[in-house]
C-alpha positions in Angstrom: 270.0 -124.4 -119.2 267.1 -126.4 -120.0 264.2 -124.8 -121.9 260.6 -126.1 -121.3 258.1 -126.6 -124.0 254.6 -127.9 -124.6 253.1 -129.1 -127.8 250.7 -127.1 -129.5 247.8 -129.8 -130.1 244.8 -128.8 -127.9 245.4 -125.0 -128.2 246.0 -124.7 -132.1 244.4 -124.6 -134.3 241.4 -124.8 -131.9 241.8 -121.1 -131.1 242.8 -117.7 -132.6 246.9 -118.1 -133.6 247.9 -115.1 -131.5 245.8 -116.2 -128.5 246.7 -119.6 -128.4 250.7 -118.6 -128.3 249.9 -115.8 -125.7 248.1 -118.7 -123.4 251.6 -120.9 -124.1 253.8 -117.7 -123.1 251.8 -116.7 -120.4 252.2 -120.3 -118.7 256.0 -119.8 -118.9 256.9 -122.0 -121.7 259.7 -120.7 -124.1 259.4 -123.6 -126.7 256.8 -125.5 -128.5 256.2 -128.7 -130.4 254.4 -127.9 -133.4 251.6 -130.4 -134.2 250.9 -130.2 -137.8 249.8 -133.9 -137.6 246.3 -131.9 -136.2 245.8 -130.8 -139.8 245.9 -134.6 -141.0 244.8 -136.8 -138.1 245.9 -140.2 -137.5 242.6 -141.7 -136.7 241.3 -140.6 -140.2 244.3 -142.1 -141.9 243.9 -145.3 -140.2 240.2 -145.3 -141.6 241.5 -144.0 -145.1 239.9 -140.5 -145.0 242.2 -138.1 -146.4 241.3 -134.3 -146.2 242.5 -131.6 -148.6 244.7 -129.7 -146.4 247.9 -130.9 -147.9 246.7 -130.3 -151.4 246.9 -126.5 -151.1 249.6 -124.7 -153.0 253.0 -124.9 -151.0 253.0 -121.0 -150.9 249.5 -121.0 -149.3 250.9 -123.4 -146.7 254.0 -121.3 -146.2 251.6 -118.0 -145.8 249.5 -119.7 -143.3 252.4 -120.9 -141.1 254.0 -117.5 -141.2 251.2 -116.6 -139.0 252.6 -119.1 -136.4 256.2 -117.6 -136.8 255.0 -114.1 -136.4 253.1 -115.1 -133.0 256.1 -117.0 -131.8 258.4 -113.9 -132.3 256.1 -111.8 -130.7 255.8 -113.7 -127.5 259.5 -114.9 -127.5 258.7 -118.5 -128.3 260.7 -120.8 -130.6 259.9 -124.4 -132.1 262.0 -127.2 -130.7 260.5 -129.6 -132.6 257.1 -130.5 -135.0 255.2 -133.9 -135.5 254.6 -134.6 -139.0 251.0 -136.5 -139.9 251.2 -140.1 -139.4 250.9 -143.1 -140.1 253.0 -142.5 -143.1 252.3 -146.3 -144.4 249.0 -148.2 -143.8 249.1 -151.7 -145.1 247.1 -152.2 -148.2 246.3 -148.3 -148.8 249.1 -147.9 -151.5 247.4 -144.6 -153.0 247.3 -143.0 -149.5 250.8 -144.2 -148.8 252.4 -142.7 -151.6 250.5 -139.5 -151.2 251.8 -139.1 -147.5 255.5 -139.9 -148.5 255.7 -138.0 -151.7 253.4 -135.0 -150.7 252.5 -134.6 -147.2 256.2 -135.4 -145.6 258.1 -133.1 -148.1 255.6 -130.2 -147.7 256.0 -130.7 -143.9 259.7 -130.5 -144.2 259.4 -127.0 -146.0 256.7 -126.2 -143.1 259.6 -127.1 -140.5 261.9 -124.9 -142.4 259.5 -122.0 -142.5 259.3 -122.2 -139.0 262.8 -122.7 -137.8 262.2 -126.2 -136.6 265.3 -128.2 -136.2 263.8 -131.7 -135.7 260.7 -133.0 -137.1 259.4 -136.4 -135.6 258.4 -139.0 -138.6 256.8 -142.0 -137.7 258.9 -145.0 -139.4 256.9 -147.5 -141.2 255.5 -150.3 -138.8 255.6 -153.7 -140.7 257.5 -156.4 -138.5 254.5 -158.1 -137.4 253.4 -158.6 -141.1 256.7 -158.9 -142.9 259.3 -159.3 -140.3 262.1 -156.9 -139.1 264.5 -157.3 -141.8 261.7 -156.1 -144.4 260.7 -153.1 -142.0 264.4 -152.0 -141.9 264.7 -152.5 -145.6 261.8 -150.3 -146.8 262.3 -147.7 -143.8 265.8 -147.2 -145.0 265.0 -147.0 -148.6 262.4 -144.2 -147.9 264.5 -142.0 -145.5 267.3 -142.3 -147.6 265.3 -140.4 -150.6 264.9 -137.4 -148.0 268.3 -136.7 -147.3 268.7 -134.2 -150.1 265.6 -132.2 -149.2 266.7 -132.3 -145.4 270.1 -130.7 -146.5 268.8 -128.2 -148.6 266.0 -127.1 -145.7 268.5 -127.9 -142.9 265.8 -129.8 -140.9 266.5 -133.3 -139.2 264.3 -136.1 -138.6 263.7 -137.8 -135.5 262.3 -141.6 -135.2 260.4 -142.3 -132.1 259.8 -145.3 -130.2 256.3 -146.7 -131.2 254.4 -149.6 -129.9 251.6 -151.5 -131.5 248.5 -153.4 -130.8 248.8 -157.1 -131.4 246.3 -159.7 -130.4 244.7 -157.3 -128.2 247.7 -156.3 -125.9 250.4 -153.8 -126.5 253.8 -154.7 -127.8 257.0 -153.3 -129.0 256.9 -151.4 -132.5 259.8 -150.2 -134.5 262.3 -148.4 -132.6 261.4 -149.7 -129.3 264.3 -151.3 -128.9 267.2 -148.9 -128.4 269.6 -151.1 -130.4 266.9 -150.7 -133.4 266.8 -147.4 -133.1 270.5 -146.8 -132.9 270.9 -149.0 -136.1 268.6 -146.7 -138.0 269.8 -143.7 -136.8 273.5 -144.7 -137.4 273.1 -146.1 -140.5 271.3 -143.2 -142.3 273.6 -140.5 -140.7 276.5 -142.6 -142.2 274.8 -142.2 -145.6 273.8 -138.8 -145.1 277.4 -137.7 -144.2 276.0 -135.6 -141.5 273.8 -135.7 -138.3 270.5 -135.4 -140.2 268.7 -138.1 -138.1 268.1 -138.2 -134.3 265.9 -139.9 -131.8 262.7 -138.4 -130.1 262.2 -140.4 -126.8 258.6 -140.8 -126.0 258.3 -141.9 -122.5 254.9 -142.5 -122.3 255.7 -145.4 -124.8 258.3 -146.4 -122.6 255.9 -147.3 -120.0 253.5 -149.2 -122.2 255.9 -151.7 -123.3 257.7 -152.1 -119.9 261.0 -150.5 -121.0 263.5 -149.1 -118.3 263.8 -145.1 -118.9 267.5 -144.9 -117.9 269.1 -147.8 -119.6 267.1 -146.6 -122.9 268.5 -143.0 -122.5 272.1 -144.2 -121.7 271.9 -146.5 -124.6 270.8 -143.3 -126.9 273.5 -141.1 -125.5 274.1 -138.1 -128.1 271.6 -139.6 -130.6 268.8 -138.4 -128.2 267.6 -135.0 -129.6 264.0 -134.4 -128.3 261.5 -135.4 -125.9 258.0 -136.4 -125.6 257.2 -136.1 -121.8 253.9 -137.6 -120.2 252.7 -140.4 -118.2 250.2 -143.3 -118.1 248.8 -146.1 -116.2 251.0 -148.8 -118.1 247.9 -150.1 -119.9 246.7 -146.8 -122.2 248.5 -144.2 -123.9 246.7 -141.5 -121.6 249.1 -138.7 -121.9 248.7 -137.4 -118.5 251.2 -134.9 -116.8 254.1 -136.3 -115.4 253.6 -137.7 -111.7 249.9 -138.4 -112.1 250.0 -142.1 -111.0 252.5 -141.6 -108.2 256.3 -141.2 -107.7 257.0 -144.2 -105.4 259.2 -146.9 -106.8 256.5 -149.2 -107.4 253.9 -146.6 -108.7 253.8 -144.7 -112.1 256.9 -144.3 -114.6 260.6 -143.7 -113.3 260.9 -140.3 -113.4 264.1 -140.4 -111.2 265.6 -142.9 -113.8 264.6 -140.1 -116.4 266.2 -137.4 -114.5 269.7 -139.4 -113.8 269.8 -140.5 -117.6 269.2 -137.0 -119.0 271.8 -135.8 -116.4 274.3 -138.5 -117.2 274.1 -138.1 -121.0 274.4 -134.1 -120.7 271.3 -133.7 -122.6 270.8 -129.9 -123.6 267.5 -129.9 -125.5 264.0 -129.2 -124.5 262.1 -130.5 -121.8 258.8 -131.0 -124.1 255.5 -132.1 -122.8 253.3 -134.2 -125.1 250.2 -133.6 -122.6 247.1 -132.5 -124.6 244.6 -135.1 -123.1 245.7 -133.6 -119.6 244.2 -130.4 -121.0 240.7 -131.8 -122.0 240.2 -133.7 -118.9 239.8 -130.1 -117.0 237.4 -127.7 -117.6 238.2 -125.2 -120.2 238.1 -122.3 -117.5 241.1 -124.0 -115.8 243.2 -124.4 -119.0 245.6 -121.7 -117.8 246.2 -123.0 -114.5 246.8 -126.7 -116.0 249.5 -125.3 -118.2 251.2 -123.6 -115.7 251.1 -126.6 -113.5 252.8 -128.4 -116.3 255.4 -125.8 -116.8 256.2 -126.0 -113.2 256.7 -129.8 -113.3 259.1 -128.9 -116.3 260.8 -126.3 -114.1 261.2 -129.0 -111.3 262.5 -131.5 -113.7 264.9 -129.1 -115.1 266.3 -128.2 -111.7 266.8 -131.9 -110.8 268.7 -132.6 -114.0 271.0 -129.3 -113.8 271.9 -129.9 -110.1 275.4 -130.4 -109.8 
C-alpha cells in the first residue's frame, strides 16, 4: 500500500508544532517530508546571508526536533524523507561553502536520524556550466564520499535530485537532470560505500521544466528511485502547483499517465510525497484545510492507479 505524504514547508515552522502536524493528519496524510531547509533559506544562501540557526549546539537542535517527533508519534505520522538546506556550494563563497559542507549537512544528518528519516535530499554541486561536467562529478564524488561513515553510523541515506539551472535567461538541465548522470553518481557512491546509502529523488516538476519524459526517466532509474517530489508547473516556471493544474490531456500539463505507468512498472513502494507549498499560499488561509485535503485526495487517486492490477 503506497503511503501519501506532504512537505512541512508552508505549515511548519510557521505555526505551532502540534497544530501543524494535526493539520497534516486531519487532511489524511500519514507521511511527511521534513523541510529543514526552511531554517536556512536558499534565497538567503544565494545572497550570501547565513542565519545562526545551525550554530546552535547539536543537543539543543535535537531537543527542538524531538518536539516534531513527539507530535508525529501522537498523530501517527512518519517522515518518509527530509530536505536539507541548499545550495551546499555557491561559486566564490568559500567560507559559506565550508560552513554548509562541514556544519549544516552533518548536523542535518543527525537531525534526520533523530526523526527516523530514511532518506535526506542533498542537492549536489552545480558546476558544469563553469568548469564542465568532469570537474562537477569529481568534486561531488569527493565530498559525498566524506559523508559515508556518518551515514552508516546514523543509518540515513542521501538522495540526489534532478536539478535545473538558469543559463542565458533560459532554464536548462543541471546536475542529475540526465538519468544516466544520476545513475552514475548513485552507483559509484554505493559501490564505494559497500551498501545502498545513496538513492534518487525524482522531482517531476523539474522534468517538466527541462522537457524530460517522466516514463523514460523513471524506467532508467529503476530501483534507485527512493523518494518523490510531486507537483506541477506550466513548463516555464518552478510553480509547485498541485497535479493536473494545467490539464490532463495529452498535449497539456505534465504526463501524469507516464508517471503512473513508470511507477507501476518499476514496482515503486515508497511514498507519494507532494512538494506543493505554493499551492497552499495561492489560496486564502481559511481554505488551507480544504486545499491540503484536495492534495491528499489526488495522492489517493494516483495510488489507486499505480496499484491497480
